[in-house]
C-alpha positions as CSV (number, residue, x, y, z in Angstrom):
1,M,0.1,-0.1,0.2
2,K,3.1,2.3,0.6
3,S,4.4,1.5,-3.3
4,L,1.2,2.7,-4.5
5,F,0.6,5.7,-2.2
6,H,4.2,6.6,-3.3
7,L,3.5,6.0,-7.1
8,L,0.5,8.4,-6.6
9,L,2.3,11.3,-5.2
10,L,5.3,10.7,-8.0
11,V,2.3,10.8,-10.8
12,I,0.8,14.1,-8.9
13,S,4.0,15.6,-8.5
14,L,5.1,14.8,-12.7
15,H,1.6,15.9,-13.9
16,T,1.7,19.4,-11.6
17,S,5.4,19.7,-12.8
18,L,5.2,18.9,-16.2
19,S,1.6,20.2,-17.0
20,A,3.6,23.4,-16.4
21,L,5.2,23.2,-19.7
22,D,3.6,23.9,-23.0
23,D,5.5,21.6,-25.2
24,V,4.8,18.0,-23.1
25,D,1.8,15.6,-23.8
26,L,0.8,13.4,-20.5
27,E,-0.8,10.1,-21.1
28,F,-2.2,8.6,-17.9
29,E,-3.5,5.2,-18.1
30,V,-5.4,3.1,-14.8
31,G,-6.4,-0.4,-15.2
32,M,-7.1,-3.7,-13.6
33,M,-5.5,-6.8,-14.5
34,N,-6.5,-10.4,-13.8
35,A,-3.2,-12.4,-13.9
36,S,-2.5,-16.2,-13.7
37,F,0.7,-17.2,-11.7
38,S,3.5,-20.1,-12.8
39,G,6.6,-20.6,-12.5
40,D,8.8,-22.7,-9.6
41,I,11.4,-22.7,-6.7
42,S,13.8,-24.9,-7.9
43,N,17.1,-26.5,-6.0
44,T,19.4,-30.1,-6.5
45,V,16.2,-31.8,-4.6
46,N,13.0,-30.7,-6.1
47,A,11.3,-28.3,-7.9
48,V,7.8,-26.7,-6.1
49,S,5.4,-25.2,-8.5
50,F,3.4,-22.1,-7.8
51,D,0.3,-23.4,-9.5
52,G,0.6,-27.1,-9.3
53,D,2.1,-27.9,-5.9
54,L,1.3,-24.4,-3.8
55,G,-2.1,-23.9,-5.4
56,Y,-1.6,-20.2,-6.9
57,N,-4.2,-19.4,-9.7
58,D,-5.7,-15.9,-10.7
59,N,-5.2,-12.7,-9.0
60,T,-6.4,-9.2,-9.6
61,S,-4.6,-6.3,-9.3
62,S,-4.1,-2.4,-10.2
63,Y,-2.3,-1.0,-12.8
64,F,-0.9,2.7,-13.1
65,S,1.1,4.4,-15.7
66,L,2.2,7.9,-16.8
67,K,3.7,8.5,-20.5
68,A,5.3,12.1,-21.0
69,K,6.3,13.0,-24.6
70,F,8.0,16.4,-25.2
71,G,7.9,18.6,-28.2
72,N,11.7,18.8,-28.5
73,E,12.3,15.6,-30.6
74,W,15.5,15.0,-29.0
75,I,14.0,14.5,-25.6
76,P,12.8,10.3,-25.3
77,V,9.4,9.6,-24.4
78,I,8.9,8.6,-20.9
79,H,6.9,6.0,-19.8
80,V,6.4,4.6,-16.3
81,N,3.8,1.8,-15.2
82,Y,3.4,0.2,-12.1
83,K,2.1,-3.5,-11.2
84,N,1.6,-5.1,-7.6
85,F,0.6,-8.3,-6.7
86,S,-0.1,-10.0,-3.3
87,E,-1.7,-13.4,-2.8
88,G,-1.7,-16.1,-0.1
89,Q,-2.4,-19.9,-0.1
90,S,-2.5,-22.8,2.1
91,S,-1.0,-26.2,0.6
92,V,0.0,-29.6,1.7
93,L,3.4,-30.4,0.7
94,S,5.0,-34.1,0.8
95,N,8.6,-33.9,2.0
96,H,9.7,-30.8,0.0
97,K,12.7,-28.7,0.3
98,I,12.7,-24.9,-0.1
99,G,15.7,-23.2,1.1
100,D,17.1,-25.1,4.2
101,T,14.2,-26.8,5.3
102,Y,11.9,-29.8,4.5
103,F,8.1,-29.2,4.7
104,D,5.9,-32.4,5.0
105,E,2.8,-30.9,6.3
106,L,-0.1,-28.4,5.7
107,T,1.9,-24.9,4.7
108,K,0.8,-21.3,4.7
109,S,2.5,-19.1,2.1
110,N,2.5,-15.8,0.8
111,I,3.6,-14.0,-2.6
112,K,4.2,-10.4,-2.7
113,Y,5.2,-8.9,-6.2
114,T,5.8,-5.5,-7.6
115,V,7.0,-4.1,-11.1
116,L,7.9,-0.8,-12.0
117,N,9.0,-0.2,-15.6
118,S,10.6,3.0,-16.6
119,I,10.9,3.0,-20.1
120,F,12.6,5.7,-22.3
121,Y,12.3,5.5,-26.0
122,Y,12.2,7.6,-29.5
123,E,9.4,7.4,-32.0
124,F,9.8,6.5,-35.9
125,K,6.6,7.5,-37.6
126,S,5.5,6.5,-40.9
127,K,2.1,8.3,-42.1
128,G,-0.2,6.9,-44.1
129,K,-1.9,7.4,-47.5
130,K,-5.3,8.0,-48.7
131,K,-6.2,4.7,-51.2
132,R,-8.8,4.1,-53.3
133,M,-10.1,0.6,-51.9
134,F,-13.6,-1.4,-52.2
135,G,-14.8,1.8,-54.0
136,K,-14.1,4.4,-52.2
137,Q,-11.0,6.7,-50.8
138,R,-9.7,4.8,-47.6
139,Y,-7.0,5.9,-45.6
140,T,-4.4,3.1,-44.7
141,G,-3.2,4.1,-41.4
142,D,-0.2,5.3,-39.4
143,L,2.7,3.1,-38.5
144,E,5.0,3.9,-35.3
145,I,8.4,1.8,-34.2
146,D,9.7,2.8,-31.0
147,L,13.2,1.9,-29.6
148,G,14.6,2.3,-26.3
149,V,15.5,0.8,-23.2
150,N,13.5,-0.1,-20.2
151,V,14.8,0.1,-16.6
152,K,12.9,-2.8,-14.6
153,N,12.9,-2.6,-10.7
154,I,11.3,-6.0,-9.8
155,D,10.9,-6.6,-5.9
156,Y,9.4,-10.0,-5.1
157,S,9.2,-11.6,-1.9
158,Y,7.7,-15.1,-0.9
159,D,7.6,-16.9,2.5
160,M,6.3,-20.0,3.9
161,V,5.3,-21.5,7.1
162,G,4.4,-24.9,8.4
163,N,1.2,-25.2,10.3
164,V,2.8,-27.9,12.6
165,S,6.1,-27.6,12.9
166,G,6.2,-24.0,12.8
167,N,9.3,-24.0,10.2
168,E,9.4,-20.5,8.3
169,E,11.6,-20.0,5.1
170,Y,11.4,-16.7,3.5
171,I,12.9,-15.7,-0.3
172,N,13.1,-11.9,-1.4
173,V,14.1,-10.7,-4.6
174,S,15.0,-7.2,-5.6
175,S,16.5,-6.5,-8.7
176,S,17.0,-3.5,-11.2
177,I,17.7,-4.7,-14.7
178,L,18.5,-2.5,-17.7
179,L,16.6,-4.4,-20.8
180,P,16.2,-3.3,-24.6
181,Y,12.7,-2.1,-25.6
182,V,11.1,-2.5,-29.0
183,G,7.7,-1.2,-29.3
184,M,5.1,-0.9,-32.4
185,K,1.7,1.0,-33.0
186,Y,-0.5,1.4,-36.1
187,Y,-3.1,4.1,-35.7
188,L,-6.5,3.9,-37.9
189,Y,-9.0,6.5,-37.3
190,H,-9.9,6.0,-33.9
191,L,-8.4,2.6,-33.4
192,S,-4.5,1.8,-32.4
193,L,-3.1,-1.7,-32.1
194,Y,0.5,-2.0,-30.0
195,A,3.0,-4.4,-29.0
196,D,6.1,-4.2,-26.8
197,I,8.7,-6.5,-25.9
198,S,11.6,-5.9,-23.3
199,T,14.0,-9.2,-22.7
200,L,17.6,-9.7,-21.8
201,S,19.2,-12.9,-20.1
202,F,22.2,-13.0,-17.6
203,S,24.3,-15.9,-16.0
204,D,22.3,-15.3,-12.6
205,V,19.0,-13.3,-13.7
206,K,16.7,-13.1,-16.7
207,A,13.6,-11.0,-17.5
208,T,11.0,-10.6,-20.3
209,S,7.9,-8.6,-20.9
210,Y,5.6,-8.0,-23.3
211,N,2.1,-6.9,-24.2
212,F,-0.2,-6.4,-27.3
213,G,-3.5,-5.1,-27.3
214,I,-5.9,-2.6,-28.6
215,D,-7.6,1.3,-27.8
216,Y,-10.4,3.1,-29.2
217,E,-11.2,6.6,-28.8
218,M,-14.5,7.0,-27.1
219,V,-14.7,10.7,-27.1
220,R,-11.8,13.1,-27.2
221,N,-8.8,12.3,-25.7
222,L,-10.4,9.2,-23.7
223,Y,-9.6,5.8,-24.5
224,L,-10.9,2.2,-23.8
225,A,-7.8,-0.4,-23.8
226,L,-8.0,-4.4,-23.6
227,T,-4.2,-5.6,-23.6
228,Y,-2.9,-9.2,-23.0
229,F,0.3,-9.0,-20.9
230,Y,3.0,-11.3,-19.8
231,E,6.1,-11.1,-17.2
232,D,8.7,-13.3,-16.0
233,F,11.9,-13.1,-14.1
234,E,14.3,-15.9,-13.1
235,E,17.2,-15.3,-10.6
236,T,19.1,-17.7,-8.0
237,I,19.4,-16.7,-4.4
238,I,21.9,-19.0,-2.5
239,N,20.9,-22.8,-3.4
240,D,17.2,-22.0,-5.1
241,T,16.6,-20.4,-8.2
242,V,13.0,-18.6,-8.5
243,T,11.2,-18.7,-12.2
244,F,8.1,-16.6,-11.7
245,K,5.5,-15.9,-14.5
246,S,2.3,-13.8,-14.6
247,S,0.0,-13.3,-17.4
248,G,-3.0,-12.5,-18.2
249,L,-6.0,-9.3,-19.4
250,M,-6.0,-5.9,-18.8
251,F,-8.9,-3.5,-19.1
252,S,-7.7,-0.1,-18.5
253,V,-8.6,3.5,-19.3
254,K,-6.5,6.2,-20.8
255,Y,-6.6,10.0,-21.1
256,D,-4.6,12.5,-22.9
257,F,-4.0,15.5,-21.0
């Protein structure tokens, strides 16, 4: 909740500061995500899956983003978005090892997962043309390619406690990763299609995220959007490797200031 409060303060501060500049366009987006979880915690003894062994399924969360586009073409577009998931489950494990502990009982576990993407990119646009199709003059649509970097901040924590033994294990992943970013947008009248991807793999940490969707301009500067999103990361902490994946649909509202 503190992270969400801090994000809202940042959004208000950025909006107040940047709106004072005449050559800055702002886009604020808020939405709801329905995400499915998968992945596992693996070591040399076994792998404990989040969906199969621990029973993590769907989770609903909020999404916020702010995009700033500057009149000066040398300044990159800045797009910051924030996701926050939290869920707990009870499950029975049979001699499964997590960390240094073997669990052979009913357990209670909790996942907290937040992602802050700070994307800096340049837009390369190609204007469409009017062509005669099906007996009428029609516009072919505009195409945009985005190239830049994504500074991804991941904060993930997982804790488990045995109901009978009281044994506890806690895993925390906190990483900042610089990823290449590629996006594409196609504009046609009041509709736009979009897709983007960020991915990179090191020896001890891997991360991928991509989105594709469609939005529709309901009234001037107000858009409804439907997006499919996917995000994963992998990192090794001491003797355990955490692989965590989230994917699902997001419904959101966008407004251009």
